[in-house]
N, C-alpha and C positions, 0 to 999 in steps of 0.2 A: 244713243245710249242703248247698250245691249240688254237682253232680257235679264241676265243675272244681276247686272248693275242696277237695273230698274227695280228688281225685286228687293235688292239690298237697301236701296234708297227708300222704298215704301216701308220696309220693316223698320228702318231707322226713324222715319217720320212718325210711325205709330208709337214706337218706344219713347220718342221725345215727347209726344203728346201725353203719353202716360206719365212720364216723369213730371211734367208741368202740373198735371192734374193731381199727382201725388203730393207735390209741394204744397199746393193749395189746401188739400185735405189734411195734410199734416199740421199746417198752421191752424186750421180750424179746430183740430183736436187738442192742440197744445194745452189750452187752459183746462180742458176736461181731464186730461191725463194728470196734470198737477193737482187738481181738486180731489181726484180719486186715489192718489198715491198716499193713502193712509191705511194703517191696519184696520181690519174688519171691526166694526162696532164703534170706531172713533169718528168724530165729526170731520167733514171734509175740510181741506185747506180752503180758506176763504180770503186770505190776504197774503201779501208779499212777506216772505220770511225775513227780509232785511228791514223794511220800514213799516210793515203792517198796513200798507195801502191795500184796499180791497182789490182782488184780482179782477181784471177787466173781463166783461162778457164778450165783447168783440174779439176776434183773433188778434193776438199781440205777442211779440217776441220778448219784450222787456217791460218791466214795471214803469208806468208813466211817471212815477214820482222819483225813484232812485236809480232807474235805468238798469236794475239787476235783471239778469236773464230769468224768464219764467220757465223753469225746468232746464234740462240739459241743453246747451247751445246747439241748435239745428239738428239734434239727434232725431227728433220725431219727423221733421220735414224731409231730411235726406233719406232716412230709412223708408218712409212711406213712398217717396219718389222712386226709389230703387224697386220696391215690391210692385208698385202699380205699373212701372215701365216693363218689368218682366212679364206681368200678366197681360198687358196690352199686346206685347210682342207675341205671346203664346197664343192668344185667342183672337187677336185681330178684330174683325168686325162681327164676330159671332155674338148672337144675343146673350149668350150665357156669360159673356165677359163682365156684365154688370154685377152679377152675383159674386163672381170670384174677386172682383175689385172691392166690392163692399166688405167681404170678409177679410181681404188683404189689409184694408185700411184699419178696420176694427182690430184685426190681429196685431198690428203694430202697436196700437194703444194698449191692448191687453198685455202684450209682451213687456212693454216698458213698465207698466204698473206691477206686474207679477215679479219682475226682477227687483223692483224697488221695495215692495212690501209684501211679497208672496200673497197676492190677492188677485182674483179675476172677478171684478164686480158685476153684479147682476144688471146694473144700469146699462152695461155694454153688451152682455151676453144674451139676456132675455129678449130685448127688442130685435135682435138679429134673427131670431127664429122666424117670426112672421115676415120680416123683410126678405129673407133668403127664399122662403117658400113662395112668396109672390114673384120674386125675380126669376126663380127657376120655372114657375108655372108660365110666365110670359115667354121665356125662352123655349119651353116645350111647345107652346101654342104656335110660336113663329116657325119653329123647325119641324113641327108635327112629330115630336120625339117624346111622347108620353111614357114610353118604356124607360127612358133615362130619368124622367121625373119620379116615376114609381120606385125605381132603384135608389134614387136619392133619399126618398122618404124612408125606405127600408134601411138604407145605410145609416141614417141618423138614429133610427131605433136600435140597430145592431151596435153601433159605436157607443151610444149613450148607455145601453144596457151592459155592454162589456166593461166599460169604465166604472159603472155602478158596482158591478161585482168586484172589480179591482179595489174600489174604494172600501168595500166591506172587508176585503181580505188583507188590505195593506195597513190597517190600523191608523188611518188618517193620512198616510203618505200621499194618496190620491184623494183630493178634496172635491167638494161639490162644484167648485168653479171648473176644475179639470173635466168633470163629467159633462157639464153644460157645454164647454168648448168642444169636447169630443163629439157631441151630437151635432154641433154646427159643422165640424169638419166632415162628419159622416155624410151630411147632406151634399156637400160639394164633391168630395171624392167618390161618393156613391153615384153621383151623376156621371162621372167619367167611366168608372168600371169598378167591379168588386176587387179586381187585382190592384187597382190604384189605391183603394181604401185600405187593403191589407198592407200594401207597400208603405203607404204614408204612416200607418200605425207602427209598423216595425221600425221604420227609420226614426220616428220620434223616440221610441224606446232606446234605440242604439245611441242616439245623440245624448239622451239623458244619462245613459250608463257611462259613456265616455267622459262626459262632463263631471259626473260624480266621482269617477276614478281620479280624474285630474285634480279635482278639488281636494280629495282625500290625500293624494300624494303630496300636494302643496300644503297640506295641513290647514286648509281654509275652512274645512268642515270636519265633523266627527262622524262616526258610523251612525249616530243617532240623530244627526241633523236632518232637517227637512229642506229639500231644494225646490225651487220653483220649476214645476214640470210643464206649465203652460207654454213657455217659449220653445221648448223642444218638441212638444206636440204640434205646435203651429209651424215650426220650421220643417219638421218631417212632412207635414201636409203640403207645404209650399214646394219642397224638393220633389215630392211624388207628382204633384200637379205639373211642374215644369218638365219632368222626365216622361210623362205619359204620352201615348200616341193620341191622335185626334179622337175626340169624344165619339162614342158609338150610339 
């Protein structure tokens, strides 16, 4: 086997491992996504919408009583598998891969909830802060890259503060959930570079603008409608991460 073929096979194996891990993570999150897919202030979904059987705590695809799908069929698992596979292929065996995969998995859950009910719940965003800080600190210790760790912390502060200002100026178009997600994204994109952080933010805005124009043109929303910004923010971050050069 030639060197190029061997490298391709190794990359494919890493991506496949990531896809399998993503499938498992998506299945584990399915119930949580369904429970949290309610407007803010309302009680969580606790039972099957068809037969009112309590939702199972162990990961499950269907209701044990009526066999109805718990959430959209395979949407969580397949999306998470694709995201984790891309991140595994990008970062390979680098210690920082754990942090990126963590936010990738949580980001899929947040995206699906935000699309469903325009909500980015604190239950997913707030615990991600200490988790990501710890994972990035471990990566910094292993690679002796404390400069990247410091840049990550500053990136979180910059992104969070920037979106807080946008929230005040937008009259509610940018909500508290968006601000918290921006801080999480600032941590990871800041680890990579300031350019990556700026690029990810810009791409997120472009995606949101394009989607808004498309929805307006199709008359799915009005000029006064609020759209879910979280999915575009997270998608921009993912695209910037995949396009960036090796972490410095």
